mmJSON file of the N, C-alpha and C atoms, coordinates in Angstrom:
{"data_MODEL":{"atom_site":{
"group_PDB":["ATOM","ATOM","ATOM","ATOM","ATOM","ATOM","ATOM","ATOM","ATOM","ATOM","ATOM","ATOM","ATOM","ATOM","ATOM","ATOM","ATOM","ATOM","ATOM","ATOM","ATOM","ATOM","ATOM","ATOM","ATOM","ATOM","ATOM","ATOM","ATOM","ATOM","ATOM","ATOM","ATOM","ATOM","ATOM","ATOM","ATOM","ATOM","ATOM","ATOM","ATOM","ATOM","ATOM","ATOM","ATOM","ATOM","ATOM","ATOM","ATOM","ATOM","ATOM","ATOM","ATOM","ATOM","ATOM","ATOM","ATOM","ATOM","ATOM","ATOM","ATOM","ATOM","ATOM","ATOM","ATOM","ATOM","ATOM","ATOM","ATOM","ATOM","ATOM","ATOM","ATOM","ATOM","ATOM","ATOM","ATOM","ATOM","ATOM","ATOM","ATOM","ATOM","ATOM","ATOM","ATOM","ATOM","ATOM","ATOM","ATOM","ATOM","ATOM","ATOM","ATOM","ATOM","ATOM","ATOM","ATOM","ATOM","ATOM","ATOM","ATOM","ATOM","ATOM","ATOM","ATOM","ATOM","ATOM","ATOM","ATOM","ATOM","ATOM","ATOM","ATOM","ATOM","ATOM","ATOM","ATOM","ATOM","ATOM","ATOM","ATOM","ATOM","ATOM","ATOM","ATOM","ATOM","ATOM","ATOM","ATOM","ATOM","ATOM","ATOM","ATOM","ATOM","ATOM","ATOM","ATOM","ATOM","ATOM","ATOM","ATOM","ATOM","ATOM","ATOM","ATOM","ATOM","ATOM","ATOM","ATOM","ATOM","ATOM","ATOM","ATOM","ATOM","ATOM","ATOM","ATOM","ATOM","ATOM","ATOM","ATOM","ATOM","ATOM","ATOM","ATOM","ATOM","ATOM","ATOM","ATOM","ATOM","ATOM","ATOM","ATOM","ATOM","ATOM","ATOM","ATOM","ATOM","ATOM","ATOM","ATOM","ATOM","ATOM","ATOM","ATOM","ATOM","ATOM","ATOM","ATOM","ATOM","ATOM","ATOM","ATOM","ATOM","ATOM","ATOM","ATOM","ATOM","ATOM","ATOM","ATOM","ATOM","ATOM","ATOM","ATOM","ATOM","ATOM","ATOM","ATOM","ATOM","ATOM","ATOM","ATOM","ATOM","ATOM","ATOM","ATOM","ATOM","ATOM","ATOM","ATOM","ATOM","ATOM","ATOM","ATOM","ATOM","ATOM","ATOM","ATOM","ATOM","ATOM","ATOM","ATOM","ATOM"],
"id":[1,2,3,4,5,6,7,8,9,10,11,12,13,14,15,16,17,18,19,20,21,22,23,24,25,26,27,28,29,30,31,32,33,34,35,36,37,38,39,40,41,42,43,44,45,46,47,48,49,50,51,52,53,54,55,56,57,58,59,60,61,62,63,64,65,66,67,68,69,70,71,72,73,74,75,76,77,78,79,80,81,82,83,84,85,86,87,88,89,90,91,92,93,94,95,96,97,98,99,100,101,102,103,104,105,106,107,108,109,110,111,112,113,114,115,116,117,118,119,120,121,122,123,124,125,126,127,128,129,130,131,132,133,134,135,136,137,138,139,140,141,142,143,144,145,146,147,148,149,150,151,152,153,154,155,156,157,158,159,160,161,162,163,164,165,166,167,168,169,170,171,172,173,174,175,176,177,178,179,180,181,182,183,184,185,186,187,188,189,190,191,192,193,194,195,196,197,198,199,200,201,202,203,204,205,206,207,208,209,210,211,212,213,214,215,216,217,218,219,220,221,222,223,224,225,226,227,228,229,230,231,232,233,234],
"type_symbol":["N","C","C","N","C","C","N","C","C","N","C","C","N","C","C","N","C","C","N","C","C","N","C","C","N","C","C","N","C","C","N","C","C","N","C","C","N","C","C","N","C","C","N","C","C","N","C","C","N","C","C","N","C","C","N","C","C","N","C","C","N","C","C","N","C","C","N","C","C","N","C","C","N","C","C","N","C","C","N","C","C","N","C","C","N","C","C","N","C","C","N","C","C","N","C","C","N","C","C","N","C","C","N","C","C","N","C","C","N","C","C","N","C","C","N","C","C","N","C","C","N","C","C","N","C","C","N","C","C","N","C","C","N","C","C","N","C","C","N","C","C","N","C","C","N","C","C","N","C","C","N","C","C","N","C","C","N","C","C","N","C","C","N","C","C","N","C","C","N","C","C","N","C","C","N","C","C","N","C","C","N","C","C","N","C","C","N","C","C","N","C","C","N","C","C","N","C","C","N","C","C","N","C","C","N","C","C","N","C","C","N","C","C","N","C","C","N","C","C","N","C","C","N","C","C","N","C","C","N","C","C","N","C","C"],
"label_atom_id":["N","CA","C","N","CA","C","N","CA","C","N","CA","C","N","CA","C","N","CA","C","N","CA","C","N","CA","C","N","CA","C","N","CA","C","N","CA","C","N","CA","C","N","CA","C","N","CA","C","N","CA","C","N","CA","C","N","CA","C","N","CA","C","N","CA","C","N","CA","C","N","CA","C","N","CA","C","N","CA","C","N","CA","C","N","CA","C","N","CA","C","N","CA","C","N","CA","C","N","CA","C","N","CA","C","N","CA","C","N","CA","C","N","CA","C","N","CA","C","N","CA","C","N","CA","C","N","CA","C","N","CA","C","N","CA","C","N","CA","C","N","CA","C","N","CA","C","N","CA","C","N","CA","C","N","CA","C","N","CA","C","N","CA","C","N","CA","C","N","CA","C","N","CA","C","N","CA","C","N","CA","C","N","CA","C","N","CA","C","N","CA","C","N","CA","C","N","CA","C","N","CA","C","N","CA","C","N","CA","C","N","CA","C","N","CA","C","N","CA","C","N","CA","C","N","CA","C","N","CA","C","N","CA","C","N","CA","C","N","CA","C","N","CA","C","N","CA","C","N","CA","C","N","CA","C","N","CA","C","N","CA","C","N","CA","C","N","CA","C","N","CA","C"],
"label_alt_id":[null,null,null,null,null,null,null,null,null,null,null,null,null,null,null,null,null,null,null,null,null,null,null,null,null,null,null,null,null,null,null,null,null,null,null,null,null,null,null,null,null,null,null,null,null,null,null,null,null,null,null,null,null,null,null,null,null,null,null,null,null,null,null,null,null,null,null,null,null,null,null,null,null,null,null,null,null,null,null,null,null,null,null,null,null,null,null,null,null,null,null,null,null,null,null,null,null,null,null,null,null,null,null,null,null,null,null,null,null,null,null,null,null,null,null,null,null,null,null,null,null,null,null,null,null,null,null,null,null,null,null,null,null,null,null,null,null,null,null,null,null,null,null,null,null,null,null,null,null,null,null,null,null,null,null,null,null,null,null,null,null,null,null,null,null,null,null,null,null,null,null,null,null,null,null,null,null,null,null,null,null,null,null,null,null,null,null,null,null,null,null,null,null,null,null,null,null,null,null,null,null,null,null,null,null,null,null,null,null,null,null,null,null,null,null,null,null,null,null,null,null,null,null,null,null,null,null,null,null,null,null,null,null,null],
"label_comp_id":["UNK","UNK","UNK","UNK","UNK","UNK","UNK","UNK","UNK","UNK","UNK","UNK","UNK","UNK","UNK","UNK","UNK","UNK","UNK","UNK","UNK","UNK","UNK","UNK","UNK","UNK","UNK","UNK","UNK","UNK","UNK","UNK","UNK","UNK","UNK","UNK","UNK","UNK","UNK","UNK","UNK","UNK","UNK","UNK","UNK","UNK","UNK","UNK","UNK","UNK","UNK","UNK","UNK","UNK","UNK","UNK","UNK","UNK","UNK","UNK","UNK","UNK","UNK","UNK","UNK","UNK","UNK","UNK","UNK","UNK","UNK","UNK","UNK","UNK","UNK","UNK","UNK","UNK","UNK","UNK","UNK","UNK","UNK","UNK","UNK","UNK","UNK","UNK","UNK","UNK","UNK","UNK","UNK","UNK","UNK","UNK","UNK","UNK","UNK","UNK","UNK","UNK","UNK","UNK","UNK","UNK","UNK","UNK","UNK","UNK","UNK","UNK","UNK","UNK","UNK","UNK","UNK","UNK","UNK","UNK","UNK","UNK","UNK","UNK","UNK","UNK","UNK","UNK","UNK","UNK","UNK","UNK","UNK","UNK","UNK","UNK","UNK","UNK","UNK","UNK","UNK","UNK","UNK","UNK","UNK","UNK","UNK","UNK","UNK","UNK","UNK","UNK","UNK","UNK","UNK","UNK","UNK","UNK","UNK","UNK","UNK","UNK","UNK","UNK","UNK","UNK","UNK","UNK","UNK","UNK","UNK","UNK","UNK","UNK","UNK","UNK","UNK","UNK","UNK","UNK","UNK","UNK","UNK","UNK","UNK","UNK","UNK","UNK","UNK","UNK","UNK","UNK","UNK","UNK","UNK","UNK","UNK","UNK","UNK","UNK","UNK","UNK","UNK","UNK","UNK","UNK","UNK","UNK","UNK","UNK","UNK","UNK","UNK","UNK","UNK","UNK","UNK","UNK","UNK","UNK","UNK","UNK","UNK","UNK","UNK","UNK","UNK","UNK","UNK","UNK","UNK","UNK","UNK","UNK"],
"label_asym_id":["A","A","A","A","A","A","A","A","A","A","A","A","A","A","A","A","A","A","A","A","A","A","A","A","A","A","A","A","A","A","A","A","A","A","A","A","A","A","A","A","A","A","A","A","A","A","A","A","A","A","A","A","A","A","A","A","A","A","A","A","A","A","A","A","A","A","A","A","A","A","A","A","A","A","A","A","A","A","A","A","A","A","A","A","A","A","A","A","A","A","A","A","A","A","A","A","A","A","A","A","A","A","A","A","A","A","A","A","A","A","A","A","A","A","A","A","A","A","A","A","A","A","A","A","A","A","A","A","A","A","A","A","A","A","A","A","A","A","A","A","A","A","A","A","A","A","A","A","A","A","A","A","A","A","A","A","A","A","A","A","A","A","A","A","A","A","A","A","A","A","A","A","A","A","A","A","A","A","A","A","A","A","A","A","A","A","A","A","A","A","A","A","A","A","A","A","A","A","A","A","A","A","A","A","A","A","A","A","A","A","A","A","A","A","A","A","A","A","A","A","A","A","A","A","A","A","A","A","A","A","A","A","A","A"],
"label_entity_id":["1","1","1","1","1","1","1","1","1","1","1","1","1","1","1","1","1","1","1","1","1","1","1","1","1","1","1","1","1","1","1","1","1","1","1","1","1","1","1","1","1","1","1","1","1","1","1","1","1","1","1","1","1","1","1","1","1","1","1","1","1","1","1","1","1","1","1","1","1","1","1","1","1","1","1","1","1","1","1","1","1","1","1","1","1","1","1","1","1","1","1","1","1","1","1","1","1","1","1","1","1","1","1","1","1","1","1","1","1","1","1","1","1","1","1","1","1","1","1","1","1","1","1","1","1","1","1","1","1","1","1","1","1","1","1","1","1","1","1","1","1","1","1","1","1","1","1","1","1","1","1","1","1","1","1","1","1","1","1","1","1","1","1","1","1","1","1","1","1","1","1","1","1","1","1","1","1","1","1","1","1","1","1","1","1","1","1","1","1","1","1","1","1","1","1","1","1","1","1","1","1","1","1","1","1","1","1","1","1","1","1","1","1","1","1","1","1","1","1","1","1","1","1","1","1","1","1","1","1","1","1","1","1","1"],
"label_seq_id":[1,1,1,2,2,2,3,3,3,4,4,4,5,5,5,6,6,6,7,7,7,8,8,8,9,9,9,10,10,10,11,11,11,12,12,12,13,13,13,14,14,14,15,15,15,16,16,16,17,17,17,18,18,18,19,19,19,20,20,20,21,21,21,22,22,22,23,23,23,24,24,24,25,25,25,26,26,26,27,27,27,28,28,28,29,29,29,30,30,30,31,31,31,32,32,32,33,33,33,34,34,34,35,35,35,36,36,36,37,37,37,38,38,38,39,39,39,40,40,40,41,41,41,42,42,42,43,43,43,44,44,44,45,45,45,46,46,46,47,47,47,48,48,48,49,49,49,50,50,50,51,51,51,52,52,52,53,53,53,54,54,54,55,55,55,56,56,56,57,57,57,58,58,58,59,59,59,60,60,60,61,61,61,62,62,62,63,63,63,64,64,64,65,65,65,66,66,66,67,67,67,68,68,68,69,69,69,70,70,70,71,71,71,72,72,72,73,73,73,74,74,74,75,75,75,76,76,76,77,77,77,78,78,78],
"pdbx_PDB_ins_code":[null,null,null,null,null,null,null,null,null,null,null,null,null,null,null,null,null,null,null,null,null,null,null,null,null,null,null,null,null,null,null,null,null,null,null,null,null,null,null,null,null,null,null,null,null,null,null,null,null,null,null,null,null,null,null,null,null,null,null,null,null,null,null,null,null,null,null,null,null,null,null,null,null,null,null,null,null,null,null,null,null,null,null,null,null,null,null,null,null,null,null,null,null,null,null,null,null,null,null,null,null,null,null,null,null,null,null,null,null,null,null,null,null,null,null,null,null,null,null,null,null,null,null,null,null,null,null,null,null,null,null,null,null,null,null,null,null,null,null,null,null,null,null,null,null,null,null,null,null,null,null,null,null,null,null,null,null,null,null,null,null,null,null,null,null,null,null,null,null,null,null,null,null,null,null,null,null,null,null,null,null,null,null,null,null,null,null,null,null,null,null,null,null,null,null,null,null,null,null,null,null,null,null,null,null,null,null,null,null,null,null,null,null,null,null,null,null,null,null,null,null,null,null,null,null,null,null,null,null,null,null,null,null,null],
"Cartn_x":[34.916,35.128,34.486,34.546,33.974,32.457,31.802,30.353,29.967,30.74,30.476,30.662,31.714,31.968,30.837,30.366,29.269,28.0,27.734,26.556,26.645,27.842,28.018,27.781,28.251,28.023,26.534,25.815,24.38,23.647,24.041,23.395,23.672,24.909,25.267,24.516,24.372,23.749,22.235,21.654,20.219,19.413,19.82,19.089,19.386,20.402,20.805,20.49,19.281,18.958,18.998,18.839,18.883,20.264,21.288,22.643,22.802,22.147,22.341,21.117,20.033,18.814,18.37,17.764,17.246,15.942,15.432,14.165,13.04,12.977,11.959,10.571,9.619,8.212,7.397,6.308,5.407,4.024,3.447,2.119,1.316,0.259,-0.578,0.3,0.449,1.301,2.617,2.949,4.156,5.205,6.443,7.579,8.398,8.692,9.506,10.797,11.881,13.173,14.069,15.138,16.213,17.417,17.906,18.996,20.188,21.382,22.559,22.943,23.428,23.879,25.391,25.988,27.43,28.311,27.716,28.493,28.339,27.657,27.504,26.315,25.441,24.231,23.118,22.241,21.084,19.849,19.078,17.942,16.687,15.636,14.337,13.709,13.269,12.737,11.572,10.774,9.647,9.344,8.649,8.222,6.854,5.979,4.665,4.797,4.616,4.801,3.82,2.656,1.677,2.183,3.138,3.649,4.818,5.323,6.5,6.371,5.297,5.122,3.965,4.07,3.014,2.888,1.701,1.462,1.641,2.718,3.017,2.849,1.719,1.406,1.519,0.991,0.987,2.272,3.219,4.497,4.674,5.006,5.227,6.564,6.535,7.748,7.765,8.953,9.094,8.64,7.851,7.44,8.615,8.74,9.772,9.41,10.397,10.144,9.278,8.443,7.498,7.987,9.269,9.79,9.53,9.869,9.68,8.211,7.356,5.923,5.451,5.879,5.472,6.043,7.28,7.901,7.089,6.738,5.987,4.571,3.987,2.635,2.593,3.645,3.67,4.204,4.846,5.4,4.285,4.416,3.393,3.392,2.222,2.08,2.305,3.123,3.417,2.333],
"Cartn_y":[-4.365,-3.011,-2.804,-3.791,-3.624,-3.505,-4.152,-4.029,-2.608,-1.98,-0.589,0.315,0.092,0.889,0.716,-0.507,-0.764,-0.063,-0.07,0.614,2.112,2.676,4.113,4.447,3.609,3.845,3.801,2.85,2.737,3.978,4.52,5.723,6.911,7.066,8.18,8.087,6.87,6.687,6.599,6.716,6.53,7.441,8.663,9.581,9.401,8.632,8.433,7.017,6.544,5.159,4.855,5.864,5.608,5.165,5.448,5.02,3.517,2.976,1.577,0.7,1.265,0.498,0.688,-0.353,-0.286,-1.048,-1.21,-1.915,-1.343,-0.035,0.598,0.447,0.104,0.011,0.727,1.342,2.01,1.433,0.81,0.225,0.681,1.426,1.976,2.803,2.411,3.176,2.46,1.447,0.659,0.924,1.123,1.251,-0.028,-0.648,-1.864,-1.561,-2.23,-2.036,-3.234,-3.322,-4.272,-3.441,-3.658,-2.842,-3.729,-3.157,-3.929,-3.598,-4.631,-4.437,-4.224,-3.944,-3.667,-4.845,-6.04,-7.23,-7.635,-6.815,-7.093,-7.959,-8.236,-9.014,-8.085,-8.586,-7.819,-8.355,-7.454,-7.837,-7.163,-7.971,-7.409,-6.884,-5.648,-5.019,-4.11,-3.764,-2.857,-2.1,-1.001,-0.205,0.389,0.34,0.948,2.396,3.32,4.732,5.211,4.592,4.994,4.728,3.811,3.497,4.382,5.202,5.993,7.476,7.896,9.312,9.892,11.173,11.849,13.289,13.833,15.245,15.954,16.701,17.425,18.909,19.446,20.863,21.263,20.406,20.712,20.378,19.741,19.383,17.869,17.259,15.825,15.494,14.623,14.263,12.776,12.268,10.878,10.785,9.763,9.533,8.965,9.3,8.654,7.183,6.368,4.949,4.803,3.783,3.609,2.592,2.256,1.246,1.618,2.831,3.227,3.234,3.663,3.666,2.237,1.28,-0.106,-0.648,-0.283,-0.74,-0.275,0.996,1.519,0.956,0.728,0.194,-1.239,-2.017,-3.406,-3.588,-2.575,-2.681,-2.667,-3.476,-3.457,-2.125,-1.719,-0.459,-0.723,0.101,-0.085,0.534],
"Cartn_z":[9.61,9.151,7.79,6.891,5.563,5.621,6.59,6.723,7.103,7.965,8.343,7.14,6.363,5.165,4.158,3.967,3.036,3.495,4.796,5.322,5.096,5.264,5.035,3.57,2.658,1.235,0.938,1.524,1.299,1.763,2.913,3.428,2.521,2.08,1.208,-0.108,-0.634,-1.94,-1.872,-0.687,-0.545,-1.455,-1.644,-2.503,-3.975,-4.311,-5.696,-6.153,-5.885,-6.191,-7.681,-8.533,-9.973,-10.44,-9.651,-9.997,-9.762,-8.741,-8.362,-8.595,-9.111,-9.364,-10.808,-11.349,-12.711,-12.804,-14.023,-14.268,-13.414,-13.327,-12.498,-13.105,-12.254,-12.63,-11.569,-12.004,-11.074,-11.294,-10.275,-10.358,-9.154,-9.42,-8.359,-7.424,-6.167,-5.248,-4.953,-5.758,-5.521,-6.595,-6.164,-7.069,-6.936,-8.08,-8.106,-8.85,-8.459,-9.116,-8.835,-9.608,-9.341,-8.936,-7.713,-7.172,-6.826,-6.965,-6.573,-5.135,-4.442,-3.069,-3.061,-1.908,-1.849,-2.28,-2.411,-2.75,-4.215,-5.02,-6.443,-6.801,-5.844,-6.107,-6.568,-7.44,-7.884,-7.174,-6.588,-5.762,-6.294,-6.542,-6.9,-5.622,-5.659,-4.457,-4.815,-3.833,-4.061,-2.779,-2.951,-1.8,-2.109,-1.117,-1.242,-0.786,-1.708,-1.374,-0.309,-0.24,0.77,2.182,2.327,3.662,4.064,3.142,3.507,3.17,2.547,2.225,3.016,3.321,4.07,3.598,3.739,3.49,4.827,4.952,6.185,5.897,6.339,6.126,4.662,3.778,2.359,1.632,2.31,1.697,1.754,0.61,0.561,1.21,2.234,2.974,3.261,3.555,3.994,5.438,5.737,7.118,7.895,9.164,9.986,10.171,10.423,10.661,11.9,11.923,13.017,14.048,14.025,14.946,16.402,16.79,18.19,18.559,17.614,17.871,18.166,17.357,17.57,18.871,19.192,20.431,21.634,21.647,22.786,22.821,21.649,21.601,22.138,21.866,22.297,23.714,24.26,25.609,26.643,27.678,28.733,29.471,29.878,30.611,32.086,32.736,34.164,35.004],
"occupancy":[1.0,1.0,1.0,1.0,1.0,1.0,1.0,1.0,1.0,1.0,1.0,1.0,1.0,1.0,1.0,1.0,1.0,1.0,1.0,1.0,1.0,1.0,1.0,1.0,1.0,1.0,1.0,1.0,1.0,1.0,1.0,1.0,1.0,1.0,1.0,1.0,1.0,1.0,1.0,1.0,1.0,1.0,1.0,1.0,1.0,1.0,1.0,1.0,1.0,1.0,1.0,1.0,1.0,1.0,1.0,1.0,1.0,1.0,1.0,1.0,1.0,1.0,1.0,1.0,1.0,1.0,1.0,1.0,1.0,1.0,1.0,1.0,1.0,1.0,1.0,1.0,1.0,1.0,1.0,1.0,1.0,1.0,1.0,1.0,1.0,1.0,1.0,1.0,1.0,1.0,1.0,1.0,1.0,1.0,1.0,1.0,1.0,1.0,1.0,1.0,1.0,1.0,1.0,1.0,1.0,1.0,1.0,1.0,1.0,1.0,1.0,1.0,1.0,1.0,1.0,1.0,1.0,1.0,1.0,1.0,1.0,1.0,1.0,1.0,1.0,1.0,1.0,1.0,1.0,1.0,1.0,1.0,1.0,1.0,1.0,1.0,1.0,1.0,1.0,1.0,1.0,1.0,1.0,1.0,1.0,1.0,1.0,1.0,1.0,1.0,1.0,1.0,1.0,1.0,1.0,1.0,1.0,1.0,1.0,1.0,1.0,1.0,1.0,1.0,1.0,1.0,1.0,1.0,1.0,1.0,1.0,1.0,1.0,1.0,1.0,1.0,1.0,1.0,1.0,1.0,1.0,1.0,1.0,1.0,1.0,1.0,1.0,1.0,1.0,1.0,1.0,1.0,1.0,1.0,1.0,1.0,1.0,1.0,1.0,1.0,1.0,1.0,1.0,1.0,1.0,1.0,1.0,1.0,1.0,1.0,1.0,1.0,1.0,1.0,1.0,1.0,1.0,1.0,1.0,1.0,1.0,1.0,1.0,1.0,1.0,1.0,1.0,1.0,1.0,1.0,1.0,1.0,1.0,1.0],
"B_iso_or_equiv":[0.0,0.0,0.0,0.0,0.0,0.0,0.0,0.0,0.0,0.0,0.0,0.0,0.0,0.0,0.0,0.0,0.0,0.0,0.0,0.0,0.0,0.0,0.0,0.0,0.0,0.0,0.0,0.0,0.0,0.0,0.0,0.0,0.0,0.0,0.0,0.0,0.0,0.0,0.0,0.0,0.0,0.0,0.0,0.0,0.0,0.0,0.0,0.0,0.0,0.0,0.0,0.0,0.0,0.0,0.0,0.0,0.0,0.0,0.0,0.0,0.0,0.0,0.0,0.0,0.0,0.0,0.0,0.0,0.0,0.0,0.0,0.0,0.0,0.0,0.0,0.0,0.0,0.0,0.0,0.0,0.0,0.0,0.0,0.0,0.0,0.0,0.0,0.0,0.0,0.0,0.0,0.0,0.0,0.0,0.0,0.0,0.0,0.0,0.0,0.0,0.0,0.0,0.0,0.0,0.0,0.0,0.0,0.0,0.0,0.0,0.0,0.0,0.0,0.0,0.0,0.0,0.0,0.0,0.0,0.0,0.0,0.0,0.0,0.0,0.0,0.0,0.0,0.0,0.0,0.0,0.0,0.0,0.0,0.0,0.0,0.0,0.0,0.0,0.0,0.0,0.0,0.0,0.0,0.0,0.0,0.0,0.0,0.0,0.0,0.0,0.0,0.0,0.0,0.0,0.0,0.0,0.0,0.0,0.0,0.0,0.0,0.0,0.0,0.0,0.0,0.0,0.0,0.0,0.0,0.0,0.0,0.0,0.0,0.0,0.0,0.0,0.0,0.0,0.0,0.0,0.0,0.0,0.0,0.0,0.0,0.0,0.0,0.0,0.0,0.0,0.0,0.0,0.0,0.0,0.0,0.0,0.0,0.0,0.0,0.0,0.0,0.0,0.0,0.0,0.0,0.0,0.0,0.0,0.0,0.0,0.0,0.0,0.0,0.0,0.0,0.0,0.0,0.0,0.0,0.0,0.0,0.0,0.0,0.0,0.0,0.0,0.0,0.0,0.0,0.0,0.0,0.0,0.0,0.0],
"pdbx_formal_charge":[null,null,null,null,null,null,null,null,null,null,null,null,null,null,null,null,null,null,null,null,null,null,null,null,null,null,null,null,null,null,null,null,null,null,null,null,null,null,null,null,null,null,null,null,null,null,null,null,null,null,null,null,null,null,null,null,null,null,null,null,null,null,null,null,null,null,null,null,null,null,null,null,null,null,null,null,null,null,null,null,null,null,null,null,null,null,null,null,null,null,null,null,null,null,null,null,null,null,null,null,null,null,null,null,null,null,null,null,null,null,null,null,null,null,null,null,null,null,null,null,null,null,null,null,null,null,null,null,null,null,null,null,null,null,null,null,null,null,null,null,null,null,null,null,null,null,null,null,null,null,null,null,null,null,null,null,null,null,null,null,null,null,null,null,null,null,null,null,null,null,null,null,null,null,null,null,null,null,null,null,null,null,null,null,null,null,null,null,null,null,null,null,null,null,null,null,null,null,null,null,null,null,null,null,null,null,null,null,null,null,null,null,null,null,null,null,null,null,null,null,null,null,null,null,null,null,null,null,null,null,null,null,null,null],
"auth_seq_id":[1,1,1,2,2,2,3,3,3,4,4,4,5,5,5,6,6,6,7,7,7,8,8,8,9,9,9,10,10,10,11,11,11,12,12,12,13,13,13,14,14,14,15,15,15,16,16,16,17,17,17,18,18,18,19,19,19,20,20,20,21,21,21,22,22,22,23,23,23,24,24,24,25,25,25,26,26,26,27,27,27,28,28,28,29,29,29,30,30,30,31,31,31,32,32,32,33,33,33,34,34,34,35,35,35,36,36,36,37,37,37,38,38,38,39,39,39,40,40,40,41,41,41,42,42,42,43,43,43,44,44,44,45,45,45,46,46,46,47,47,47,48,48,48,49,49,49,50,50,50,51,51,51,52,52,52,53,53,53,54,54,54,55,55,55,56,56,56,57,57,57,58,58,58,59,59,59,60,60,60,61,61,61,62,62,62,63,63,63,64,64,64,65,65,65,66,66,66,67,67,67,68,68,68,69,69,69,70,70,70,71,71,71,72,72,72,73,73,73,74,74,74,75,75,75,76,76,76,77,77,77,78,78,78],
"auth_comp_id":["UNK","UNK","UNK","UNK","UNK","UNK","UNK","UNK","UNK","UNK","UNK","UNK","UNK","UNK","UNK","UNK","UNK","UNK","UNK","UNK","UNK","UNK","UNK","UNK","UNK","UNK","UNK","UNK","UNK","UNK","UNK","UNK","UNK","UNK","UNK","UNK","UNK","UNK","UNK","UNK","UNK","UNK","UNK","UNK","UNK","UNK","UNK","UNK","UNK","UNK","UNK","UNK","UNK","UNK","UNK","UNK","UNK","UNK","UNK","UNK","UNK","UNK","UNK","UNK","UNK","UNK","UNK","UNK","UNK","UNK","UNK","UNK","UNK","UNK","UNK","UNK","UNK","UNK","UNK","UNK","UNK","UNK","UNK","UNK","UNK","UNK","UNK","UNK","UNK","UNK","UNK","UNK","UNK","UNK","UNK","UNK","UNK","UNK","UNK","UNK","UNK","UNK","UNK","UNK","UNK","UNK","UNK","UNK","UNK","UNK","UNK","UNK","UNK","UNK","UNK","UNK","UNK","UNK","UNK","UNK","UNK","UNK","UNK","UNK","UNK","UNK","UNK","UNK","UNK","UNK","UNK","UNK","UNK","UNK","UNK","UNK","UNK","UNK","UNK","UNK","UNK","UNK","UNK","UNK","UNK","UNK","UNK","UNK","UNK","UNK","UNK","UNK","UNK","UNK","UNK","UNK","UNK","UNK","UNK","UNK","UNK","UNK","UNK","UNK","UNK","UNK","UNK","UNK","UNK","UNK","UNK","UNK","UNK","UNK","UNK","UNK","UNK","UNK","UNK","UNK","UNK","UNK","UNK","UNK","UNK","UNK","UNK","UNK","UNK","UNK","UNK","UNK","UNK","UNK","UNK","UNK","UNK","UNK","UNK","UNK","UNK","UNK","UNK","UNK","UNK","UNK","UNK","UNK","UNK","UNK","UNK","UNK","UNK","UNK","UNK","UNK","UNK","UNK","UNK","UNK","UNK","UNK","UNK","UNK","UNK","UNK","UNK","UNK","UNK","UNK","UNK","UNK","UNK","UNK"],
"auth_asym_id":["A","A","A","A","A","A","A","A","A","A","A","A","A","A","A","A","A","A","A","A","A","A","A","A","A","A","A","A","A","A","A","A","A","A","A","A","A","A","A","A","A","A","A","A","A","A","A","A","A","A","A","A","A","A","A","A","A","A","A","A","A","A","A","A","A","A","A","A","A","A","A","A","A","A","A","A","A","A","A","A","A","A","A","A","A","A","A","A","A","A","A","A","A","A","A","A","A","A","A","A","A","A","A","A","A","A","A","A","A","A","A","A","A","A","A","A","A","A","A","A","A","A","A","A","A","A","A","A","A","A","A","A","A","A","A","A","A","A","A","A","A","A","A","A","A","A","A","A","A","A","A","A","A","A","A","A","A","A","A","A","A","A","A","A","A","A","A","A","A","A","A","A","A","A","A","A","A","A","A","A","A","A","A","A","A","A","A","A","A","A","A","A","A","A","A","A","A","A","A","A","A","A","A","A","A","A","A","A","A","A","A","A","A","A","A","A","A","A","A","A","A","A","A","A","A","A","A","A","A","A","A","A","A","A"],
"auth_atom_id":["N","CA","C","N","CA","C","N","CA","C","N","CA","C","N","CA","C","N","CA","C","N","CA","C","N","CA","C","N","CA","C","N","CA","C","N","CA","C","N","CA","C","N","CA","C","N","CA","C","N","CA","C","N","CA","C","N","CA","C","N","CA","C","N","CA","C","N","CA","C","N","CA","C","N","CA","C","N","CA","C","N","CA","C","N","CA","C","N","CA","C","N","CA","C","N","CA","C","N","CA","C","N","CA","C","N","CA","C","N","CA","C","N","CA","C","N","CA","C","N","CA","C","N","CA","C","N","CA","C","N","CA","C","N","CA","C","N","CA","C","N","CA","C","N","CA","C","N","CA","C","N","CA","C","N","CA","C","N","CA","C","N","CA","C","N","CA","C","N","CA","C","N","CA","C","N","CA","C","N","CA","C","N","CA","C","N","CA","C","N","CA","C","N","CA","C","N","CA","C","N","CA","C","N","CA","C","N","CA","C","N","CA","C","N","CA","C","N","CA","C","N","CA","C","N","CA","C","N","CA","C","N","CA","C","N","CA","C","N","CA","C","N","CA","C","N","CA","C","N","CA","C","N","CA","C","N","CA","C","N","CA","C","N","CA","C","N","CA","C","N","CA","C"],
"pdbx_PDB_model_num":[1,1,1,1,1,1,1,1,1,1,1,1,1,1,1,1,1,1,1,1,1,1,1,1,1,1,1,1,1,1,1,1,1,1,1,1,1,1,1,1,1,1,1,1,1,1,1,1,1,1,1,1,1,1,1,1,1,1,1,1,1,1,1,1,1,1,1,1,1,1,1,1,1,1,1,1,1,1,1,1,1,1,1,1,1,1,1,1,1,1,1,1,1,1,1,1,1,1,1,1,1,1,1,1,1,1,1,1,1,1,1,1,1,1,1,1,1,1,1,1,1,1,1,1,1,1,1,1,1,1,1,1,1,1,1,1,1,1,1,1,1,1,1,1,1,1,1,1,1,1,1,1,1,1,1,1,1,1,1,1,1,1,1,1,1,1,1,1,1,1,1,1,1,1,1,1,1,1,1,1,1,1,1,1,1,1,1,1,1,1,1,1,1,1,1,1,1,1,1,1,1,1,1,1,1,1,1,1,1,1,1,1,1,1,1,1,1,1,1,1,1,1,1,1,1,1,1,1,1,1,1,1,1,1]
}}}
């Protein structure tokens, strides 16, 4: 039950990363930070903005995850 609660907190706080992350650095298209997890651990992490942002009709938006795209691409064709 606590794992589900921790996951819900992570989802709610997703837009408020400045509350739980520090030591932010920006290098080229990569953002680096040290973020705390639900268990009190500090984790060095980074994200390449080019892999998650897109220009959608002139508006900057987050790209959807590509998991399903990769699943279908790797699945054999009947």
